[in-house]
Backbone as CSV, one residue per row, in Angstrom:
resi,resn,N_x,N_y,N_z,CA_x,CA_y,CA_z,C_x,C_y,C_z
1,UNK,10.055,27.975,-5.926,9.896,26.788,-6.746,9.726,25.566,-5.843
2,UNK,8.838,24.688,-6.223,8.573,23.471,-5.467,9.688,22.458,-5.710
3,UNK,10.087,21.759,-4.673,11.102,20.709,-4.827,10.447,19.343,-4.668
4,UNK,11.189,18.329,-4.998,10.709,16.956,-4.857,10.308,16.665,-3.414
5,UNK,11.027,17.227,-2.489,10.721,16.996,-1.075,9.379,17.584,-0.660
6,UNK,8.893,18.559,-1.431,7.604,19.172,-1.127,6.422,18.326,-1.591
7,UNK,6.632,17.476,-2.568,5.506,16.734,-3.145,5.555,15.236,-2.889
8,UNK,6.728,14.677,-2.728,6.845,13.226,-2.590,6.645,12.803,-1.143
9,UNK,6.263,11.561,-0.978,6.214,10.985,0.341,5.039,11.378,1.206
10,UNK,3.909,11.709,0.597,2.732,12.008,1.405,2.378,10.764,2.219
11,UNK,2.111,10.989,3.485,1.795,9.858,4.351,0.612,10.211,5.247
12,UNK,0.157,9.217,5.973,-0.949,9.383,6.904,-0.757,8.341,7.997
13,UNK,-1.662,8.311,8.945,-1.575,7.286,9.986,-2.847,6.452,10.002
14,UNK,-2.663,5.200,10.332,-3.773,4.261,10.521,-3.517,3.563,11.849
15,UNK,-4.444,3.704,12.752,-4.312,3.116,14.093,-2.967,3.482,14.713
16,UNK,-2.538,4.726,14.487,-1.302,5.229,15.070,-0.027,4.841,14.335
17,UNK,-0.150,4.114,13.238,1.015,3.666,12.465,1.131,4.522,11.211
18,UNK,2.341,4.995,10.911,2.577,5.796,9.717,2.492,4.901,8.476
19,UNK,1.693,5.310,7.501,1.571,4.570,6.240,1.827,5.509,5.064
20,UNK,2.315,4.924,3.972,2.629,5.652,2.752,2.019,4.929,1.566
21,UNK,1.979,5.630,0.443,1.679,4.955,-0.802,2.863,4.063,-1.130
22,UNK,2.644,3.050,-1.944,3.750,2.150,-2.259,4.390,2.537,-3.589
23,UNK,5.659,2.209,-3.714,6.468,2.633,-4.851,6.261,1.744,-6.072
24,UNK,6.769,2.210,-7.196,6.699,1.434,-8.431,7.442,0.111,-8.275
25,UNK,8.560,0.131,-7.547,9.311,-1.112,-7.314,8.461,-2.103,-6.523
26,UNK,7.752,-1.593,-5.516,6.898,-2.467,-4.709,5.721,-2.993,-5.525
27,UNK,5.129,-2.136,-6.347,3.995,-2.578,-7.177,4.456,-3.620,-8.185
28,UNK,5.606,-3.398,-8.795,6.134,-4.373,-9.755,6.359,-5.716,-9.081
29,UNK,6.957,-5.710,-7.899,7.193,-6.954,-7.161,5.866,-7.639,-6.815
30,UNK,4.871,-6.854,-6.400,3.559,-7.423,-6.077,2.905,-8.044,-7.304
31,UNK,2.990,-7.362,-8.461,2.378,-7.890,-9.676,3.063,-9.175,-10.138
32,UNK,4.361,-9.269,-9.936,5.081,-10.497,-10.306,4.756,-11.636,-9.355
33,UNK,4.615,-11.312,-8.077,4.320,-12.340,-7.070,2.851,-12.760,-7.101
34,UNK,1.972,-11.801,-7.362,0.530,-12.044,-7.353,-0.073,-11.608,-8.688
35,UNK,0.047,-12.428,-9.739,-0.495,-12.032,-11.041,-1.988,-11.719,-10.993
36,UNK,-2.714,-12.338,-10.068,-4.152,-12.074,-9.959,-4.432,-10.644,-9.503
37,UNK,-3.429,-9.979,-8.954,-3.567,-8.577,-8.574,-3.820,-7.712,-9.810
38,UNK,-3.340,-8.160,-10.958,-3.583,-7.427,-12.198,-5.075,-7.327,-12.486
39,UNK,-5.814,-8.381,-12.196,-7.265,-8.353,-12.412,-7.924,-7.311,-11.512
40,UNK,-7.479,-7.240,-10.271,-8.047,-6.255,-9.347,-7.753,-4.845,-9.837
41,UNK,-6.541,-4.611,-10.306,-6.180,-3.286,-10.798,-6.894,-2.945,-12.084
42,UNK,-7.126,-3.931,-12.938,-7.790,-3.689,-14.222,-9.256,-3.337,-14.036
43,UNK,-9.808,-3.621,-12.852,-11.220,-3.369,-12.609,-11.599,-1.910,-12.524
44,UNK,-10.628,-1.021,-12.436,-10.856,0.426,-12.393,-11.587,0.879,-11.134
45,UNK,-11.925,-0.047,-10.264,-12.571,0.310,-9.000,-11.881,-0.505,-7.927
46,UNK,-10.975,0.127,-7.214,-10.155,-0.610,-6.278,-10.334,-0.043,-4.878
47,UNK,-10.538,-0.939,-3.953,-10.657,-0.545,-2.555,-10.061,-1.662,-1.722
48,UNK,-9.939,-1.401,-0.437,-9.458,-2.456,0.448,-10.335,-3.689,0.378
49,UNK,-11.635,-3.469,0.264,-12.577,-4.588,0.215,-12.384,-5.423,-1.057
50,UNK,-12.166,-4.752,-2.201,-11.954,-5.463,-3.470,-10.674,-6.280,-3.388
51,UNK,-9.615,-5.692,-2.856,-8.360,-6.430,-2.722,-8.526,-7.637,-1.814
52,UNK,-9.262,-7.472,-0.723,-9.466,-8.589,0.205,-10.188,-9.743,-0.487
53,UNK,-11.119,-9.412,-1.374,-11.881,-10.447,-2.063,-11.073,-11.119,-3.167
54,UNK,-10.387,-10.325,-3.997,-9.720,-10.857,-5.174,-8.311,-11.375,-4.904
55,UNK,-7.611,-10.766,-3.973,-6.204,-11.107,-3.768,-5.862,-11.146,-2.280
56,UNK,-6.522,-12.014,-1.517,-6.283,-11.995,-0.076,-4.831,-12.274,0.301
57,UNK,-4.133,-13.084,-0.469,-2.738,-13.387,-0.157,-1.816,-12.191,-0.307
58,UNK,-2.203,-11.224,-1.125,-1.366,-10.044,-1.347,-1.526,-9.008,-0.243
59,UNK,-2.616,-9.067,0.487,-2.923,-8.029,1.475,-1.808,-7.837,2.502
60,UNK,-1.284,-8.882,3.133,-0.200,-8.653,4.096,1.041,-8.027,3.452
61,UNK,1.315,-8.378,2.210,2.464,-7.810,1.492,2.232,-6.324,1.200
62,UNK,0.995,-5.976,0.840,0.650,-4.573,0.587,0.783,-3.764,1.877
63,UNK,0.308,-4.319,2.975,0.401,-3.620,4.261,1.864,-3.416,4.641
64,UNK,2.677,-4.463,4.519,4.104,-4.337,4.853,4.765,-3.255,3.991
65,UNK,4.464,-3.251,2.695,5.032,-2.228,1.805,4.563,-0.840,2.217
66,UNK,3.307,-0.718,2.577,2.742,0.578,2.946,3.277,1.151,4.242
67,UNK,3.823,0.301,5.097,4.428,0.794,6.335,5.950,0.864,6.207
68,UNK,6.444,0.753,4.971,7.876,0.897,4.718,8.698,-0.341,4.943
69,UNK,8.056,-1.495,4.976,8.751,-2.752,5.249,8.481,-3.790,4.161
70,UNK,8.505,-3.365,2.903,8.245,-4.274,1.781,9.198,-5.471,1.849
71,UNK,8.627,-6.655,1.723,9.427,-7.876,1.714,9.889,-8.352,3.075
72,UNK,9.647,-7.606,4.126,10.074,-8.000,5.467,9.114,-9.066,5.993
73,UNK,9.611,-10.292,6.068,8.758,-11.428,6.436,8.117,-11.275,7.809
74,UNK,8.792,-10.622,8.739,8.228,-10.422,10.074,6.978,-9.533,9.991
75,UNK,7.064,-8.444,9.221,5.919,-7.543,9.069,4.806,-8.207,8.259
76,UNK,5.176,-8.959,7.229,4.179,-9.661,6.408,3.420,-10.667,7.262
77,UNK,4.150,-11.442,8.060,3.502,-12.442,8.920,2.575,-11.773,9.932
78,UNK,3.006,-10.660,10.494,2.159,-9.962,11.473,0.913,-9.400,10.788
79,UNK,1.087,-8.783,9.613,-0.062,-8.225,8.885,-1.068,-9.318,8.530
80,UNK,-0.571,-10.532,8.298,-1.455,-11.653,7.960,-2.327,-12.072,9.132
81,UNK,-1.895,-11.768,10.345,-2.668,-12.183,11.527,-3.571,-11.078,12.061
82,UNK,-3.500,-9.902,11.460,-4.348,-8.792,11.913,-5.810,-9.092,11.606
83,UNK,-6.695,-8.536,12.397,-8.122,-8.701,12.154,-8.530,-8.060,10.838
84,UNK,-9.606,-8.547,10.275,-10.094,-8.090,8.978,-10.281,-6.578,8.920
85,UNK,-10.903,-6.002,9.941,-11.153,-4.563,9.921,-9.846,-3.772,9.892
86,UNK,-8.860,-4.215,10.654,-7.560,-3.546,10.646,-6.927,-3.654,9.262
87,UNK,-6.985,-4.844,8.654,-6.413,-5.019,7.324,-7.082,-4.090,6.312
88,UNK,-8.401,-4.013,6.363,-9.125,-3.137,5.431,-8.740,-1.676,5.671
89,UNK,-8.633,-1.271,6.928,-8.247,0.107,7.230,-6.883,0.435,6.631
90,UNK,-5.914,-0.453,6.833,-4.565,-0.218,6.308,-4.560,-0.211,4.785
91,UNK,-5.134,-1.232,4.177,-5.085,-1.338,2.713,-5.833,-0.186,2.058
92,UNK,-6.958,0.202,2.605,-7.718,1.314,2.029,-6.898,2.600,2.015
93,UNK,-6.210,2.884,3.105,-5.388,4.095,3.176,-4.183,3.996,2.242
94,UNK,-3.576,2.821,2.153,-2.426,2.627,1.269,-2.846,2.809,-0.183
95,UNK,-3.992,2.274,-0.571,-4.500,2.449,-1.941,-4.747,3.932,-2.204
96,UNK,-5.357,4.621,-1.266,-5.635,6.054,-1.414,-4.341,6.854,-1.596
97,UNK,-3.315,6.541,-0.817,-2.047,7.260,-0.914,-1.255,6.884,-2.166
98,UNK,-1.425,5.643,-2.629,-0.714,5.183,-3.822,-1.344,5.745,-5.086
99,UNK,-2.656,5.859,-5.105,-3.385,6.295,-6.293,-4.302,7.465,-5.964
100,UNK,-3.751,8.617,-5.572,-4.600,9.727,-5.157,-5.500,10.265,-6.269
101,UNK,-5.132,10.041,-7.520,-5.960,10.500,-8.640,-7.005,9.489,-9.065
102,UNK,-7.039,8.340,-8.422,-7.990,7.285,-8.775,-7.328,6.162,-9.551
103,UNK,-8.025,5.048,-9.626,-7.478,3.847,-10.248,-7.316,4.014,-11.757
104,UNK,-8.300,4.587,-12.448,-8.232,4.724,-13.905,-6.997,5.479,-14.366
105,UNK,-6.788,6.714,-13.908,-5.584,7.448,-14.306,-4.294,6.743,-13.878
106,UNK,-4.329,6.115,-12.704,-3.153,5.380,-12.234,-2.820,4.238,-13.192
107,UNK,-3.845,3.488,-13.614,-3.613,2.354,-14.501,-3.071,2.803,-15.849
108,UNK,-3.531,3.919,-16.355,-3.001,4.438,-17.613,-1.506,4.711,-17.482
109,UNK,-1.121,5.360,-16.397,0.295,5.655,-16.163,1.083,4.373,-15.963
110,UNK,0.547,3.442,-15.183,1.246,2.194,-14.895,1.477,1.397,-16.170
111,UNK,0.474,1.330,-17.034,0.626,0.601,-18.290,1.690,1.236,-19.178
112,UNK,1.783,2.563,-19.174,2.815,3.236,-19.956,4.203,2.870,-19.462
113,UNK,4.357,2.810,-18.147,5.670,2.547,-17.562,6.020,1.063,-17.567
114,UNK,5.092,0.215,-17.164,5.390,-1.203,-16.998,4.967,-2.076,-18.173
115,UNK,4.189,-1.537,-19.077,3.665,-2.343,-20.180,4.730,-3.100,-20.935
116,UNK,5.892,-2.498,-21.116,6.984,-3.139,-21.842,7.497,-4.367,-21.108
117,UNK,7.436,-4.336,-19.774,8.022,-5.398,-18.976,7.026,-6.476,-18.562
118,UNK,5.811,-6.073,-18.267,4.813,-7.025,-17.778,3.669,-7.236,-18.754
119,UNK,3.613,-6.459,-19.803,2.449,-6.478,-20.676,1.398,-5.576,-20.070
120,UNK,0.423,-5.202,-20.839,-0.636,-4.343,-20.331,-1.328,-5.030,-19.176
121,UNK,-1.480,-4.318,-18.083,-2.131,-4.903,-16.913,-3.555,-5.294,-17.255
122,UNK,-4.256,-4.445,-18.035,-5.628,-4.792,-18.405,-5.639,-6.012,-19.313
123,UNK,-4.766,-6.025,-20.297,-4.739,-7.151,-21.234,-4.346,-8.429,-20.523
124,UNK,-3.418,-8.332,-19.565,-2.973,-9.516,-18.844,-4.063,-10.076,-17.950
125,UNK,-5.024,-9.249,-17.593,-6.078,-9.688,-16.683,-7.105,-10.558,-17.384
126,UNK,-7.107,-10.537,-18.698,-8.075,-11.322,-19.439,-7.423,-12.588,-19.952
127,UNK,-8.220,-13.602,-20.175,-7.691,-14.841,-20.722,-7.211,-14.596,-22.140
128,UNK,-6.064,-15.175,-22.519,-5.567,-14.964,-23.867,-6.459,-15.637,-24.893
129,UNK,-6.541,-15.021,-26.059,-7.323,-15.602,-27.141,-6.593,-16.825,-27.666
130,UNK,-7.360,-17.837,-28.006,-6.747,-19.046,-28.559,-7.480,-19.421,-29.830
131,UNK,-6.772,-20.140,-30.685,-7.388,-20.637,-31.906,-7.318,-22.149,-31.877
132,UNK,-8.439,-22.772,-32.108,-8.482,-24.220,-32.204,-8.115,-24.615,-33.618
133,UNK,-7.394,-25.722,-33.780,-7.072,-26.145,-35.141,-8.362,-26.515,-35.871
134,UNK,-8.360,-26.240,-37.175,-9.542,-26.598,-37.967,-9.633,-28.099,-38.069
135,UNK,-10.866,-28.568,-37.920,-11.120,-29.991,-38.008,-11.363,-30.365,-39.468
136,UNK,-10.782,-31.486,-39.923,-11.046,-31.897,-41.308,-12.512,-32.244,-41.495
137,UNK,-13.025,-31.929,-42.670,-14.424,-32.266,-42.979,-14.514,-33.725,-43.364
138,UNK,-15.564,-34.412,-42.892,-15.719,-35.846,-43.200,-16.112,-36.091,-44.638
């Protein structure tokens, strides 16, 4: 019989550094800190390049989380100074390890788990509908 230790914690290396997928706690913290990250996730097509374009401020935080140092300001500051290619390499691998089944299936699962607390990630990515008051007729 397979145990949790057999399936959890898949990792890889990027430029000699061990990286992992990030946890639900880390994703929740990222979504609260960077609400614009919801738009990137709602796009159903996520890569290091997309994250760099839509949420550049989140990239160092994602890298720190992916190397097991979520919230560690020293790692976040260092990740922020890395060259663009290095950042893309790290983020791309972290996204791959976090969402091995792809963004669409991941988002369905994430919305089921976090929807109660954050609202639907897809719905939150869109501007809320508003109603203008009716104007009196002259």
